[in-house]
Each structure stands twice: as C-alpha cells, then as structure tokens.
Phi, psi and omega in degrees: 000155178285147175233138183279171178288337182287118180260086178279145180294143179271142177242158173302148187296331183266002181275146174268162179294145183293150179291152181290145179281142178265091176219162180269142174238195185294337181289325176295319179295318178297322179294322180292318179292324180295319180290332178289329182280336183279156177291168184291132178235164178292140183285129174234138178292147182287133178275138178293131180283146180294144179293149179295151182293140178253099182256113188254141172242122183259136174253123186248140175275157174237162179117172185289326185245000178052046182254346182235143359279171181282170181296323180296318180292325178293316179296323177295321178297314182292323180294336180278357179288142174290168176302150028276163182281154179277145170282322177199159181220131178231118183245131179251137181283340179209170181102170183291320180277113181276323182202156176231115182255124183249131179237155182270333182241153180294321181295319180295317181295318180295319179296319178295319178298317179297320181295318178295322177292327177296317175298322181292318180293329178280354178084022181277343177205170183243020181272153179248138181270146176222125179249104185274339179280124183299319181295318178296318180297319180292323180287323184276341185300314178298322180295315181291323180297318177296325176298315179295321178298319178295321179294321176297323178294319178297318177295325180291325183270357182291149181276359182293326186292326184266003184292315183293323178296320178292326178296324181279336182293324182296309179295332177295316178295324179294318179294321177298322178295322178290327178292331180288338179273162180298136181219159171285162183298319181294317178295323179297317179296318179295316179294321179296318177294320178297318180294319178297320179295314179296321180293321178295320178294320178295318178299322178293319178295318178297321178294322176296318179298316179298320179293321178296316180294322177297322179294317180295319177295323178296318179293319180296318177296322179293324180288321181272356180057051179248165177236135181235106182283346183281342181285124181269154175083197183279135174286111192297316186244036175291341183286351180281351178285158177156178179293314179249113182263132176273093183292332176297320178293319179297322180293321176296322178297318180295319177296321180294321179294320177295321179291320180292330178297325182270319190233010187289158175290162179299335181295338179299328182290345184238029185295312183296324179295318180294317179296324178295321177295321181294317182288332179273350180234048188288316180300310181295324180295320179293316179295321179297320178296327181285316183284337177298325180284344184234020186293333184283347184239018181283318181264143178259130178222080184227170177099203180287174180298319180295322177292325176292320178296322178293321177298323177296321179289326177291335179285335187302315182299336181270346184294138181251148184289346181266357173128190192282333179284334175283335180295308176296332175296320177292324178297314182293321178297318178294323180291326183279341183299338176116118176222149181299317178225103184292327179295318178295320178297319178295321180294320181291333181254013178055051181239143181280108181293325180296322179294319179294323176293324177295321176297320179297320177294320178296320179296320179296318179295319179294322179295318178295321179296314180294327182287315187273331184261326183243003179057038178249123180258123183276128177289158183265354182263163182253135170272328190273139178235118183292342183272350182230144177267112181233184178292339179293334176297315179295323179296316180294323179293327176294321178295316179297320179296319180293329180276335181240035184294339176281347182248058182262141180220147181241139178296128186289341182107347179219140182297333183296327184259354175065228183246140179269113179285123188291316184290322182266346181054053178215148178277136180222141179275156173287149178292142182302338180272009182295141180292337181294333179294332181297327183260008180053045187249140176229082180298153182288323181230137178219161168239154184222161181274317182201170175250122183259135179241107185212063345277344176287157181270136180224148172275128184248144178058064187264138179225137178285145176233156181279147180294326181293337182273353184293334181293348178282345181241338180218150175296151181295330177296322178292321178295318179297321179295321177293320181291337176293335179272359179284142178287129175265159184242132177223140187244132173252118184247174177078024180259132179290156182295323179295318178295322179295320180291322175294323178296322178287321182080178180291125182056026178073022183292316180296318179297321179296322178294318180297316181295319178298320178296319180293317181294322179289320181290321181267354180056047179217112182283359180267352181300130185224143174235113179254146180246125175250098183290328181293323179262001182054051183230153172243120184257123181253135178231116180201167176291161188299318183281350176259351188296321182296318179294317179297318180297318181296317182293313181293320179295321177297319179295320178293319178295323178295318178296321178295322178293316179294325178293323179294321184257016185296136176213162179219147183264129177232168180227077177291336175217199191294318187225008182260129179247132178262131179255116181267110186262187181296143180077020178060028177277125184267124178241142180245140182220126178277106183267324184063236181265012178268181188213160177244341188245139175232149178255145179254124178240144181195152173289140181052064183292341179290346178273357184283134171280112187303317183295318181294320181293320178296319177295323179298313180295319182293328179289323183275324184228114178281183174066045173286129178275304175199175179216159182219133180252125180292132178292308174256113186296130185266132182278135175222104186054237182275336181264167176232145182286123176274315181176195182215152178241141175244132183249168182285327184231153176298328179298323178294321178295321177293322176296324179298320180290318182289327184267329187258339183291121181089002180284144181277133180223105179055049172088355180226155182271140176272144175239124183243122182234149180283156173245104184267124181251001179275159181247139177283132179302133181173201179266119178244145187232150188286321187265150180289131176089001182281345179297323179296321179292324178296320179298319179291318182292328187259024178294132180059040177284131180252130179222126177064030177084010180225150176274139180264145177255115182250135176211153180289133181294131179273345184260327185238140187287135172057043178231154178245129179257125186244133177236163179085022181278129178296156185289330184278354181281131179265170181294319176298322178294319178294323180295316179297324180294317179290322179293332178280348182258323184238153177265000180287151181281128179252122183274322188201148176229133178220129181265136175269121184254177176274202180298137182278153177276164181292133181228184179293160179285168181295318181294322179295318178295319181296316179295321179295318178297319180296322178292324180289325185275330186300330183291346179258358182269151181292325181253089186286333183286332180234074184293336181295342179281341184255330183204167180220135182241134174219124181254139185248147177292133179285155175280181189296320184253014176284138180268350183225156173261131185258150178220151178242123180241124180249121180255158171294137185298336180277354184252045183290328178291313178298323178295319179296320178297317180296320180290324175297325177292323182285333184298122177079000181270168180237130179288150181300332183272357185256165176286159184299328181275354178275083185267141176283128178243128179241115174266116188281078175233113182244136180243143175211143185235136175231132183225162178204155178292165182298323183297324178283320182296330181297331182264348181241011185298318181294316179295320178295319179298318178294323177295316180295326176296324179290337179287337183297329183283348181272139184283137177075018181242132173221159182214164178214122179254123182214163178247120185277182184292338178276358180091003179271149176266134185230133177249121179253119181258141177228122180223180181249012179207148180291321180295322179297315181292329176292320179292324179287326184286328188302311180294328176293320178295320179299323179287316186280335178272344178073183181246128178277128181285122177234109181226134184295332182271357183272097182274175181297316180294327178291321178294321181291349175293344177294342177279346181276169181293318179293318179296320178293324178295318176297320181297315179296323179295317179295322178297318180291322182289322186258351182068035180241176175236129183245127181240131178250116179272113184288336181280309179273351180059037177252148176246122179243142179243130181244140179150192177294153186302314181294320180291326179296318179296317178295320179294320178299315181297315182291320182292318179297318179296318180293318181293321179294319177296318179294325180290326178292327182277333186271127177286156179271151180241132176243118183287127179245019176230152179159170183294328185264007181249158179294139182299326183261024182296316181296321179294319179292326178297315180295320180294321185280326186246354179083170182289335179278344174061036179294314178295328179293324179294320179294318178297321180295319178296316179297321182291320180296325175293319178292326182295321178298318180290316182294327179296334180274336186295316182302319180295322179294318180292328177296321179291334180270002188299322184290346179280344184273153174284169183297325181289333182270351181294322178297318177296320178297319178297321178296318179297317180294323177296318178295321179294317179294322176296324179294323180292332181284343179282128179293330179209157174296337181299325184296324178299330178280320185284336182290350173293330180264358183280157178245155182295157181293140177279171180296329179293320179289327180290336181274358180285165182292149180271010180288166185290141185292142177281120185264124166240171193296326179285347181257011180223160181252122180269129182239140180301134185294335181285349183268357186246132178248126182234151178288154179289166180285134178277143181271143174277153181273125178274130182244124179252139182241132179241130179234144174212154185232131173242132178221108170191087185088300176238120179276132184239130176245121182250127179238000000 
C-alpha cells in the first residue's frame, strides 16, 4: 500500500486521542496585549464556542469471523492516504468495525471516502466503507459514483472479454478450410460436427460477452444517471439508481459479472431474454408460480371406480398438449373467468375448490410483494390462451425450464424405457395421469416436478420444453452428447408373416437370442427388436452409431429365414425307401433316396462353446443348398464327442459333400465330426415291440420253406429286424409270410425279399398312365381324374423285385378307392409282362395324436374305445408317447372304410367340441384373455373335469372331455362369459397415429363426461357397419353387369364404403376437419398399439353395442393308409 510523506505517530488501536493541554501560547499573549490597548468596555461573560463537526468514515470487515485484515494492516492503509489530516483515528483489532476515521470538514471526509473506494476497486484491500452521516453521504455520493462509472468503463474496454472468442475463431477457420478440401464422407461428417460444436461454443461465449457488456453499460448509466434509448430489452441494473446508492452492493455486482464471464453457466448468456419474458408475461408467471406449488391437489379423484373414471373424463377438457403445468393454469384461468357459483362449478368438474382459493391467496401475496418491494404492478388480464398455440406458450415453457432446469429428462426413443432423467442417469416412465397421454404425445425433452415411487418410479407433473431453449441451461455440446445416446428407430418392411414367425421362433426364443447377441455385441442393454405382424414390419431400436450393425445382423437373419423357408424340407417315410420333402408353399416333392441321406449330424467336443452363427456360415460357405438345421437343446453324448445339431440339405449330393468337406475340419481349436443320418429302412422282417426279433429267431429255428431250411438271425445293422437267408427263388413273399405266421405268434409288420438283377420292364411314365386309366373308371369325375387321386411311380433299385407306386386318394372317396384297389389286385397292366402281377396287401395305417393336457381328460374314453377295437378282426393299435410329450394312437386295418370308421370317434375326442352360441360375440370371447375370464375358465375346468382351449388366431373355444362333461362345461362357460360381458364396459380407443391428437378432448366437449350422445352414435354406427360390410361383396359380384364407363364409378363407391368401414365412429369424420397433420415427432413414435388407461378410453354401455357372432374355423381331418404288395398305394 501507498504511504504518505506525513509520518504521524502510531497509537495502540484501542487508544483514544489524548486530551488537549491547557496552556497559553502566543495567541493568549496577543489577546492579552490587544485588550490592554483597547479602551475600557463593559464586561461581558465569554460565550462557549460550538464544537467542531465530527464527520466519521467507518471501515467494515467482511467474512464469517471478521478477523481480516489485522489492525496493523488497517493502520498502514489509513496511513497511506494523502492529506487531508485526520481529526482522530480509532482502530479495532477484531469485530465488524475495523476503523473509525474522523474528519473536521465535509470536503476532507468525502475526499477520503473516494480515495478508500478507489483502493477497494483496485483490489488493495477488502474493507467496505460506510457513511452514516446523511450530509456526508449526499456530498460523497457523486464523487464515488463517478469513480464507479470510470471503473465500469475500464472493465468495458478491457481486452479480457474478447480473448476467449478470439481463441475459438482460429480453430473454426481451420476446420472450415479442411471442409473446403476433398474429404471422405466419414471425415466430412466428423469435421462438420466439430465445426458445429466450436461454432455453438463461440456463439455462447459471444452471448456471454454481450451480456457482460450490457451489465457494465447499465451500471455506468446508473452511476452517471443517464438514459440510453438505444439499449434493447430490460435494463438489468436499473434498480441500483436512487437517492442513496448502496455502493457495496454495486461493487459486489461488478465482481459477480466478471466472475460469470469466466465461469458462468450457459443461462447467463440469456439473462436479459429470460427477464424480458418474465416482465412481458407477469400475470401468467405469477399464477404459474402459485399453481406449481398446488398442482398435485387441484383435481379430485375419490370414490368408487366408476366415480374415478368419470373424474378422469372430466379432467380431459382442461388437459393441455404441452403438459401437466399448463393444465392447472388452464383450470385457474377458467375458474377466474367468472361463474355464478364457483363451488358448484368445481363440484361439477371434480376440482378442489379449496386448492384454487389457496392459489388465489398466494397470487395476492405475490402481487403485493412485487408492488411494494419492487414497484412492479401486475396486470389483471391474460396474454395466454389455452385453446390456441401462440408465442406465449414458448415463453412460459422457457420460464418453466429455467425454474426446473435440474429436473430435465429426454425421451429414450422407446416406450419401454420411458424418459432418461439427466441428473440421475436412469430411465423413468411417465405417470399414467400425465396430460401428454391424452394427446398420444411423446415430446423429446421434458421437465418434471418430482419422481414418485409407488412402488414403480414415475415422473410427476411433466411439461414439454422446446429444443431451442435447452441451450439456456446446458451447453449445446452436452445436449448433442445426450442425443447421441438416444435410441433411433428403423423399420424393415416387406417381410412375410411366415418368415416373421420363423424369425421369432417358438415362444420368441429365436428373437430373444438375436436381441441378446445384439446387446452383447454393442454393449447396450436397451437395443430392442419389435415385430409388428399386422403391418409385416420389423422395428429396430438402437443408438445412431450402432444402428447400421444392428440392421445388418437382423437383415441377414431375415434373409436366412426366407432362404430356409424357400428350401424347407422334411423327411418322411410313406413306404420303404421313398422320402417326401415338404417344401415352401405346401408343395409336396418326392425323392427316391434309397440308401442315401439328406441329413448329417455335427459332433464336437464342448458343443456349448460353439458360436451358432459362425458354424452356420461355415457350413453354408462350404456346402450350399441348406434346407434347414436343428440345434439340440440338451447336447447328446456320443463317445468323446457330443452332438451339437444336424443339417438337412436339398439333395443327397449336398449331404455327401458336407461329410467330405467338413469332416475333420478345425473349428475354434477342435475338430468337427460329420456323420450321416440314414432314415431309410432295410427290407426285412420288422416287428413292433423292442426285442421281439430275438424271439422270432428262436421260434423259427430250422424253419423249412419250399424244401429248404431257412437260416434266421437278428440283423446287426437295423434295429428289431430279422435277416433270413437260404430262401428258394420260386418262393414269394406271401408264402414266406404264411410260413412265419404258422411258426411264431409274434406280430410281423413287413416282409421284403432281396432279388438279383431285375429284368427289363416298362418305364415309369407308362406304368403311371396305365394305373390312371385303370383307376379313373371307378372315380366319380372320370374326365378330370387328377382332382380325385394322384399316381406316382418310382424307379426300382438294382435288386428290387417290384416296381413301387404311390396313389393318393381324396379322403372322402374311401369306398371308390377300395373298389379300385380290389380291381387292381392280381391284375396285369397292358404295358407289363404277363407274370408281372399287381399285388395289393391290404394293410392301412392311420395315426391320431393329441397333447398331454388333452389326453389327461380323455384317457378313460380313449381306453374304452381301444378296448372295443380288439374284438374287430384285422384291427390292431398301438398307443405311445412320443419325444414331444404328445400321445399318439396308430391304427392298422385291412380296409379304408374300417380305418375311417375307427378313426372318427378318436378324432371327435381329440379334436374336442367347438362352442357355437348365438349370443357369444367377439368381445365376449376375448374376455377369456382377461384375469376374470381366465378365472372363470379354470373354475369350469375344475368343476367338470374338462380341458378348455382358446385359439387366439381362429378365435374358437374348444372343450375336451367326455361327451356329458363337455355339454355341462359349455353351458357353464357361456353363462359365465355372458354375465362378465354384461358387467364389463366397452372401450373405444381415441388415440393413435392415424387419429387427431385432440380427438378425445373434442369427444368429451361434444358429448359430456357421461357420453350419452356417444352411446347413441355408437349404436347407430354398429348398425350401419353391419350393412356397409355386406355391400362391397355384393357390388363385387355385380361388377360384370356394369358397362366399362360405369366401372370407374363403381370403384369410387366401393372406395368410399371401405373408407367408411375404417372409421371407428361417424364422429371422427367431423373432427378430422379440425385435426392437423402429424408432426415429425409423432411420426417417429413407435407403431405399436397404444397403451390404454381409463382416462384414455371411452367406456360405452355393453347393451348399446351390437357385434357379429364368432365365425367357426373349418376342421380338416387327414386319413392316410399304405398298401405295399407289388404296387404301394398311399391314400389321403
């Protein structure tokens, strides 16, 4: 600090100045001599002179303990002041008052105060001045104000404010120069993003500089008491003017402005704009502040469920499209507009009158506070209108954002994850009572009042905010970073329903695997793949930089499923060596495999470590034409290796290539082993029960046929078969069969003789044509025999003694088929040699199966039926449980009619009875999906001992069990569903992508909360819908009667009718005149079905709606039988 040339003696800080000495000086002597020289005058007593003025300047400490600066530093500060001299000085070592400086003249005290403030502005001390004398304060105020004005000018002209802006300008120019040169697309995007980020930061710095300069100019004008009409907006520091200026407060403001320029939040750059919005929206701002504190108690929702639903409907007209804080604002405005009886109005609209009066009292207190303390008079009129979207909506949202800037949330991109809370970094759903649900709106950015946990977490009192206003609370770079983590949506269209179901897999297992793979690869647990079967779409949700990878993986999986669907095949065994491949589109293909194969198994050590996708790609790269593949759930052990799964190919050559190319290949450190899966059977003796081949060998020891002994042994290659050698050449298969049946009591299913080289015979096509001519004469439609049966003849193998054929008959022509087969038995075709006789062995097989759940309720009835079959000649059966857990009954007879008669009662039991009731409507049937409907279904099952199955695709209800129990179950279930349907109100969805956003609000306004008019409209519409639904089909049948010129008019009429059917109500056609097109935000929302809650749906009395009955699905029964004796015949 500066010290003056005057060296005044220092005193202890707590000492007062010494009292003056009473002694005479030269002035006393001069006074005595003067009086001696003057003539004698009358004696007058001396008057006491007035004391000199004591003008004090106080220096005050700041801080929590008032310990700094010390007394020594204060004395040094005072000692460094230039003249004038002090009358007295009092320094305190502690306490708020650091020093008291006393001056004799007003001018000296004012000059000292100005000098001390100059030291304070230069940062030489931290003391604050206080002038308690009014005259001194009035005299020193202009001097100090000019000092402050000069200091504000110096801060305004300093180059510090523009330094950061200049630092950012250089890299921006460098990035622009790089953008001007040739770049790759990826580099261009990165450079463009970098330039935008730098430009946004520079704009923010420039805005801060402008705000700082406006503040300094405002302070300078206040100190000089000037007016500047060129300054736009609110004068930030105009309130510092007045008769008595608090210079300590002005100094703090100047320090705060300098600090905010360097370290301030982004909102500092938009201070004048926010203040301007507040001053221009004072009425709405005050009311908003009052209702924000009472928003949770404005609406009443008490009473029964029906009363709560009505309260939700009464709330709809007040709901605002911008969120929950605008809704109570609309309520208060409507309440304040004037009603004869406000309490009655609140009661009619389910609004808490006490809460609104409390808001009114709060508003009055705020108005009085603003009027008396800040001299602000609040206008009584409203700028904001809840029925119209104006600029005041954006102003209010900016105010709400500034007050709730810590409670900001961003839409995650998927309804499942809700909104991402920025401060907590967690996803939270909106509360079901949010006003945004009424408009089916999902704003990108919202603010909320609190997070409610009951027990799930919900955002309460949510309001939408504009994206442009976010820069007032956060830097744009931070907003861009948050938006990069938002899930983006991409749609894959043009996928068939069958491919989508294969892509999902059973119970969604395949889809779950794909999603798990995507989440693990991208390290994002939010990645979602949704399937929309109604629109044939696949919806992908992922972050922007992961979307391309997710799209490629899902698209590859869909293409693979489409390829497998095109080449899909399955192996069957309709006869000894013929396999049928069932391809895409239910096209039946036949392929003579013989001893070849289509399927191979993959074995490897530790198969659970195999990446399924990589292995499938490996097989597809080496061997094309994959038909399908199957992965074993529980890996089966085989020696050292374990079975991973199997592949099926389109041709046997492909399966052989797979073994030659893949067997022994190294895959992730282990060798693959590929083995064939042979499904053909070697001709020989096959027996139904396990282990019976050994008994046949013992029973037939030394069996003689045709003068020779036969050698019988158990087949080592094929399970449960007997291989016989030494058969004479002239012995036929029927003779051999009779010999074995006379020797053993075991059941023999089939006998096939292995012959030598075959003689030349007719071609396959000649035999097929001859068979068709022989059979056609017994068919009802002789001109078109292909409609009744199908013949296919197969080439014999090298050692086959017979040529085989497959004949498929219509299932309803079992009598005609039996007659035709009797005609063929023992006959010779014209193209064959005389000894080539057709042999028909009358053995027909048919299989009926059912799931375990159905078999449990029909087991007794099935058992009694099977017992009755034992008494019939030539009939046998086998009841078994397959690997899938289903029970299967295999019937074997010697005639098609017999097998049809035996199968029919089993089918009736296993297919159940479909409930057909005239009063059972579609909505009543769908109640089985609800909790109450499911409870009724389980109760009926327990009471009647039946099983009830609801098919969601065909919408049929089937009852399984005994005939008497089925009838009782049907009666009870129909009665329960009708009662439940009468009690349950109907819901009509008034939200969706194709509906007007304010449709629900308009419905409540037009028809009231009770919806009486809506019920009448619904009844009238349902009657019209039934009539309109029949007209298009009728007009289509009449189309050929119209002339060419009238066909266009007919098409227009049909288009209007179809458009009419798509409208849920006639009301929508009226309301869509006021609707506006969907915004880009609404178009980016998910296409999934809207979540319905009671306030978002319209309840209609069930007696007012007429619905068509449920249509029954057609049950199709299939009968198969196989004949093999010379010509194999398959009847379907």
